[in-house]
C-alpha positions as CSV (number, residue, x, y, z in Angstrom):
1,M,3.0,41.7,22.9
2,T,3.4,40.7,19.3
3,W,6.3,38.5,19.9
4,T,3.9,37.0,22.9
5,I,1.6,36.3,20.2
6,L,3.8,34.8,17.9
7,I,5.7,32.5,20.5
8,T,2.4,31.3,21.9
9,L,0.8,30.4,18.5
10,A,3.8,28.6,17.6
11,L,4.0,26.5,20.7
12,L,0.0,25.8,20.4
13,L,0.9,24.5,16.9
14,W,3.5,22.2,18.1
15,L,1.8,20.9,21.0
16,I,-1.1,20.0,18.2
17,A,1.3,18.6,16.1
18,T,3.1,16.4,18.8
19,L,0.0,15.3,20.5
20,V,-2.8,15.3,17.8
21,L,-1.1,14.8,14.6
22,S,1.8,12.8,15.7
23,G,0.1,9.4,17.0
24,P,1.3,7.4,20.0
25,D,5.1,6.6,20.6
26,L,5.5,3.2,19.2
27,S,9.2,2.5,19.3
28,R,8.5,-0.4,21.9
29,Y,7.7,-2.5,18.8
30,D,10.7,-1.6,16.7
31,S,12.5,-5.2,17.3
32,H,13.2,-7.2,14.1
33,V,10.6,-9.8,13.5
34,G,10.0,-12.2,10.4
35,D,11.6,-14.7,8.1
36,Y,14.5,-13.0,6.0
37,F,15.3,-14.3,2.2
38,D,18.5,-14.0,0.2
39,D,18.6,-12.1,-3.0
40,H,19.0,-13.7,-6.0
41,P,21.9,-12.8,-8.8
42,E,19.5,-11.5,-11.2
43,D,17.8,-9.2,-8.7
44,L,20.5,-6.4,-9.5
45,P,20.7,-6.3,-13.2
46,A,16.8,-6.2,-13.3
47,T,16.9,-3.5,-10.5
48,E,19.1,-1.3,-12.3
49,E,17.4,-1.1,-15.3
50,C,13.9,-0.4,-13.8
51,L,15.3,2.2,-11.8
52,E,17.0,3.9,-15.6
53,V,13.3,3.9,-16.5
54,I,11.8,5.7,-13.5
55,K,14.7,8.1,-13.7
56,G,14.1,9.0,-17.0
57,V,10.4,9.5,-16.4
58,R,11.5,11.6,-13.2
59,R,13.8,13.6,-15.9
60,D,10.9,14.1,-18.8
61,A,9.3,15.5,-15.8
62,V,11.5,18.1,-14.5
63,K,11.9,19.3,-18.5
64,S,8.6,19.5,-18.8
65,K,9.0,22.5,-16.5
66,S,5.3,22.4,-15.3
67,L,4.2,20.9,-12.4
68,K,0.5,20.4,-14.2
69,R,2.5,18.1,-17.1
70,G,5.3,16.4,-15.1
71,F,2.7,15.2,-12.9
72,A,0.4,13.9,-15.8
73,L,3.5,12.2,-17.2
74,V,4.2,10.4,-14.2
75,R,0.6,9.3,-14.0
76,K,0.6,8.2,-17.8
77,F,3.8,5.8,-16.8
78,A,1.9,4.3,-13.8
79,D,-1.0,4.0,-15.8
80,E,1.4,2.0,-18.6
81,L,3.3,-0.2,-16.1
82,S,1.3,-3.5,-17.4
83,D,1.1,-3.0,-20.9
84,E,3.6,-5.4,-22.3
85,L,1.7,-7.7,-20.1
86,Q,0.6,-11.0,-22.1
87,T,-2.0,-12.9,-20.5
88,D,-5.5,-15.0,-21.0
89,T,-6.9,-13.3,-18.0
90,V,-9.7,-11.4,-18.6
91,F,-10.6,-7.9,-17.7
92,S,-13.7,-5.9,-17.5
93,P,-14.9,-2.8,-16.0
94,V,-17.6,-2.5,-13.5
95,T,-18.9,-0.3,-11.0
96,A,-19.0,-1.4,-7.4
97,N,-21.4,0.9,-5.0
98,G,-20.7,3.8,-7.4
99,V,-17.0,3.2,-7.1
100,A,-15.1,2.6,-10.3
101,C,-13.2,-0.9,-10.4
102,E,-12.1,-3.5,-13.1
103,W,-12.5,-7.2,-12.5
104,A,-9.4,-9.6,-13.6
105,V,-10.6,-13.4,-14.2
106,A,-8.1,-15.9,-15.3
107,P,-9.5,-18.7,-16.8
108,G,-11.2,-21.2,-14.4
109,A,-11.0,-19.3,-12.0
110,N,-13.4,-19.8,-8.9
111,C,-15.7,-16.7,-8.7
112,A,-17.0,-17.8,-5.7
113,R,-13.5,-16.8,-4.0
114,R,-12.6,-13.3,-4.5
115,V,-9.9,-11.0,-4.1
116,L,-10.3,-7.1,-3.4
117,F,-7.2,-5.5,-4.7
118,L,-5.8,-1.8,-3.6
119,H,-3.2,-0.7,-5.9
120,G,-0.2,1.6,-4.9
121,G,1.2,4.7,-5.9
122,A,1.4,7.1,-3.1
123,F,-2.2,7.8,-3.3
124,L,-1.2,10.2,-6.2
125,F,-1.2,7.9,-9.4
126,G,-1.6,4.1,-10.3
127,S,-4.7,2.4,-11.6
128,P,-6.3,-1.1,-12.3
129,K,-4.7,-1.0,-15.7
130,G,-1.4,0.0,-14.7
131,H,-1.6,-3.2,-11.9
132,R,-3.0,-5.5,-14.0
133,K,0.3,-7.5,-13.8
134,F,-0.7,-7.5,-9.9
135,S,-4.4,-8.4,-10.5
136,D,-3.8,-11.0,-13.3
137,Q,-1.0,-12.7,-10.6
138,L,-3.4,-12.6,-7.8
139,S,-6.3,-14.2,-9.6
140,K,-3.8,-17.2,-10.5
141,V,-2.4,-17.7,-7.3
142,A,-5.5,-17.5,-5.3
143,D,-7.8,-19.2,-8.1
144,A,-10.1,-16.4,-7.7
145,A,-11.7,-13.3,-9.3
146,V,-10.1,-10.4,-8.5
147,L,-11.7,-6.6,-8.1
148,S,-9.2,-4.0,-8.7
149,V,-10.5,-0.8,-7.0
150,D,-10.2,2.6,-9.1
151,Y,-10.0,4.8,-5.7
152,R,-10.1,8.4,-5.8
153,M,-6.6,9.9,-5.4
154,L,-4.6,12.9,-3.8
155,P,-4.3,15.7,-4.9
156,E,-7.9,16.4,-6.7
157,N,-9.6,14.5,-3.5
158,S,-9.0,14.1,0.3
159,R,-7.2,10.8,1.5
160,M,-10.6,9.8,3.3
161,K,-12.0,9.8,-0.6
162,S,-9.7,6.6,-1.1
163,I,-10.8,5.0,2.4
164,V,-14.6,5.4,1.0
165,D,-14.2,4.0,-2.1
166,S,-12.2,0.9,-0.6
167,Q,-14.7,0.6,2.0
168,Q,-17.7,0.7,-0.8
169,A,-16.1,-1.4,-3.0
170,Y,-15.6,-4.0,0.4
171,H,-19.5,-4.0,1.0
172,W,-19.9,-4.4,-2.8
173,I,-17.7,-7.5,-3.1
174,L,-19.3,-9.7,-0.4
175,E,-22.4,-9.9,-2.5
176,N,-21.1,-9.5,-6.2
177,G,-18.9,-11.1,-8.4
178,P,-17.8,-10.9,-12.3
179,N,-21.5,-12.4,-13.2
180,G,-23.5,-10.3,-11.1
181,Q,-25.1,-11.2,-7.6
182,E,-23.4,-14.5,-6.3
183,D,-22.3,-16.2,-3.1
184,L,-19.1,-15.5,-1.7
185,D,-17.1,-18.6,-0.2
186,F,-13.9,-16.9,0.2
187,L,-12.7,-13.4,0.4
188,L,-9.0,-12.1,0.1
189,V,-7.9,-8.5,0.6
190,A,-4.6,-7.4,-0.7
191,G,-2.7,-4.2,-1.8
192,D,0.7,-2.9,-2.9
193,S,2.3,0.4,-0.9
194,A,-0.3,2.8,-0.6
195,G,-3.0,0.1,-1.7
196,G,-1.5,-2.0,1.2
197,N,-2.2,1.0,3.6
198,L,-5.8,0.3,2.4
199,A,-6.0,-3.0,2.7
200,L,-4.8,-3.1,6.3
201,M,-7.2,-0.1,6.7
202,L,-10.2,-2.8,5.7
203,S,-9.0,-5.5,8.0
204,S,-9.3,-3.7,10.9
205,W,-12.2,-1.9,9.9
206,S,-14.0,-4.7,8.8
207,K,-14.3,-5.9,12.7
208,D,-17.0,-4.1,13.2
209,S,-18.3,-2.4,9.9
210,A,-19.0,-5.1,7.2
211,A,-21.1,-8.5,7.3
212,K,-18.1,-10.3,6.9
213,R,-14.4,-10.5,7.7
214,P,-11.7,-11.4,5.0
215,N,-10.2,-14.7,5.1
216,G,-6.9,-13.5,4.7
217,V,-4.8,-10.2,4.1
218,I,-1.7,-9.5,2.5
219,G,0.4,-6.2,2.5
220,F,3.0,-5.7,-0.2
221,S,5.5,-3.2,0.9
222,P,2.9,-1.7,2.8
223,S,2.4,2.0,4.1
224,T,1.0,1.6,7.8
225,D,2.1,5.0,9.2
226,M,0.8,8.3,8.0
227,T,3.1,10.1,10.4
228,L,6.3,8.8,9.1
229,A,7.6,7.9,12.8
230,S,9.5,4.6,12.2
231,P,13.6,4.4,12.3
232,T,13.8,3.4,8.9
233,I,12.2,6.5,7.5
234,K,15.5,8.1,7.7
235,R,17.9,5.0,8.2
236,N,16.9,3.6,4.8
237,K,16.5,6.7,3.0
238,A,20.1,6.3,1.0
239,S,19.3,2.6,0.3
240,D,15.8,3.2,-1.0
241,K,16.1,3.7,-4.7
242,M,12.7,3.8,-5.2
243,L,11.5,6.0,-2.4
244,G,14.4,7.5,-1.0
245,E,14.7,10.8,-3.5
246,G,11.2,11.7,-3.1
247,L,9.9,10.4,0.7
248,G,13.6,11.3,1.7
249,L,12.6,14.9,1.4
250,L,10.2,14.4,3.8
251,T,12.8,13.6,6.4
252,K,14.6,16.9,5.9
253,L,11.8,18.6,8.1
254,P,11.3,19.3,11.5
255,K,8.4,16.6,12.7
256,A,6.1,19.2,13.4
257,L,5.8,20.9,10.3
258,R,6.0,17.2,8.5
259,A,2.9,17.0,10.5
260,W,1.1,19.8,9.6
261,M,1.7,19.5,5.9
262,S,0.4,16.1,5.9
263,L,-2.7,17.4,7.4
264,F,-3.4,20.0,4.6
265,T,-2.2,17.8,2.0
266,M,-4.3,14.8,2.9
267,R,-7.3,16.6,4.5
268,I,-7.4,14.1,7.2
269,N,-5.4,13.8,10.8
270,P,-2.0,11.4,9.7
271,A,-2.7,9.6,13.1
272,N,-6.1,8.6,12.3
273,K,-6.5,5.1,12.4
274,L,-8.1,5.1,9.0
275,A,-5.2,6.7,7.5
276,S,-2.7,5.0,9.6
277,P,-3.6,1.3,9.9
278,L,-0.7,0.8,12.6
279,F,-3.0,3.0,15.5
280,A,-5.7,1.0,15.0
281,D,-6.8,-2.1,17.1
282,L,-5.0,-4.8,15.8
283,S,-6.4,-7.8,17.8
284,D,-8.5,-10.6,16.3
285,L,-7.2,-9.7,13.0
286,P,-7.7,-12.1,10.0
287,P,-4.3,-14.2,9.0
288,T,-2.8,-11.5,7.6
289,L,1.2,-11.9,5.4
290,I,2.9,-9.1,4.7
291,H,6.3,-8.4,2.8
292,A,8.9,-5.9,3.0
293,S,12.4,-5.5,1.6
294,S,15.5,-5.0,4.2
295,T,16.5,-1.8,2.3
296,E,13.2,0.0,1.9
297,M,12.3,3.1,4.2
298,L,8.8,1.5,4.8
299,L,10.4,-1.6,6.3
300,G,10.1,0.1,9.9
301,E,6.4,0.2,9.5
302,S,5.7,-3.5,8.6
303,M,7.7,-4.2,11.8
304,R,5.7,-2.2,14.0
305,Y,2.4,-3.2,12.3
306,T,3.5,-6.8,12.8
307,N,4.9,-6.8,16.5
308,K,1.9,-4.8,17.5
309,A,-0.6,-7.3,15.7
310,I,1.3,-10.1,17.3
311,A,1.4,-8.7,20.8
312,A,-2.5,-8.2,20.4
313,G,-2.9,-11.7,19.8
314,S,-3.3,-11.7,15.9
315,S,-1.8,-13.7,13.5
316,V,0.5,-11.6,11.3
317,T,3.7,-12.8,9.3
318,L,6.3,-10.8,8.1
319,Q,8.6,-12.1,5.5
320,V,11.6,-9.6,4.3
321,W,13.7,-10.1,1.2
322,K,17.0,-8.3,1.2
323,N,18.1,-6.2,-1.1
324,Q,14.9,-5.5,-3.0
325,I,13.3,-2.3,-4.3
326,H,10.1,-1.0,-3.2
327,D,7.6,-3.2,-4.1
328,W,9.7,-5.8,-6.2
329,H,6.7,-7.8,-6.8
330,L,5.6,-5.4,-9.6
331,F,8.4,-3.9,-11.0
332,N,10.5,-7.0,-11.0
333,M,7.9,-9.8,-11.1
334,D,10.2,-12.1,-13.4
335,T,12.9,-12.0,-11.2
336,G,14.0,-14.6,-8.7
337,S,13.2,-12.9,-5.8
338,A,9.8,-11.8,-6.8
339,Q,8.7,-15.2,-8.0
340,E,10.2,-16.6,-4.7
341,A,7.5,-14.2,-3.0
342,W,4.9,-14.8,-5.1
343,A,5.5,-18.5,-4.1
344,E,5.0,-17.5,-0.4
345,V,1.8,-15.9,-1.2
346,K,0.6,-18.9,-2.8
347,K,1.7,-20.7,0.4
348,F,-0.3,-18.5,2.4
349,I,-3.4,-18.4,0.7
350,N,-3.4,-22.2,0.7
351,T,-3.2,-22.0,4.5
352,L,-6.3,-20.0,4.6
């Protein structure tokens, strides 16, 4: 009787993981799509230097022999990513519908033009301060005031908290600029990595839940599928020097176990469309630009999102750079490929 109960329970858990927690099969959207850009000679040495720094942080975290201290070291590193930034952009804290945020306003920026920016960091680390390189650049290329959201993160909070914070900040920016309540002429929503996930979530969510849609949306190396079902999650594990060591560990787990771990870690169904924008209705989206690297694990998620959105009639463009690290726009901002990518961002914004 005991074995019968255990087998039945195991089968039930497997069925729930397969039918509820894994989302629909979207492999029909795996075809290659997008424009490809060659890398530049200076990319590789810059990447190697960046990866050495990251390896050093990981070594220090392991040497701390404490999960709490190690995690604090990683968060400290993420918060200091922009410390060397020299800019005339003004950064100022603000609270948006109860959510901590930061304005970034370049000299002469038109505050009737605004950008809602969501930082990356695997929903575990990162901050507006650490991503000031991003908000500084966005303010300049978009001629806009940038509101960077300090959303609540794992593990202290569920994934739903980051979603709610992003939505609240979205509502707020429609009516408020750096100088208080003021009209809005143009809104861009953008995010990198985990923040790209939140940006794409807002793109679909705003159709039915906001007073105004974005004029455009940009995802920089975005995560679109928390079920990790795309083929490049495994195929690019070795070539992704940024995410392969950590995210790659999950690829070794059985799919059902991975689904249950995601549920308990995030406290939300990984197949929920708010957590995985790939599973949302992708029709009638604002013009959207997605950037990804040919060697990163999340490439397949960008391909699936783009193909599904195009099939639904939306205007989504995927641009892929060869042999870049994940989120190279931030980590290798001064290299040729990053500069080229930012030039493409400016071109996109100018079409909106």
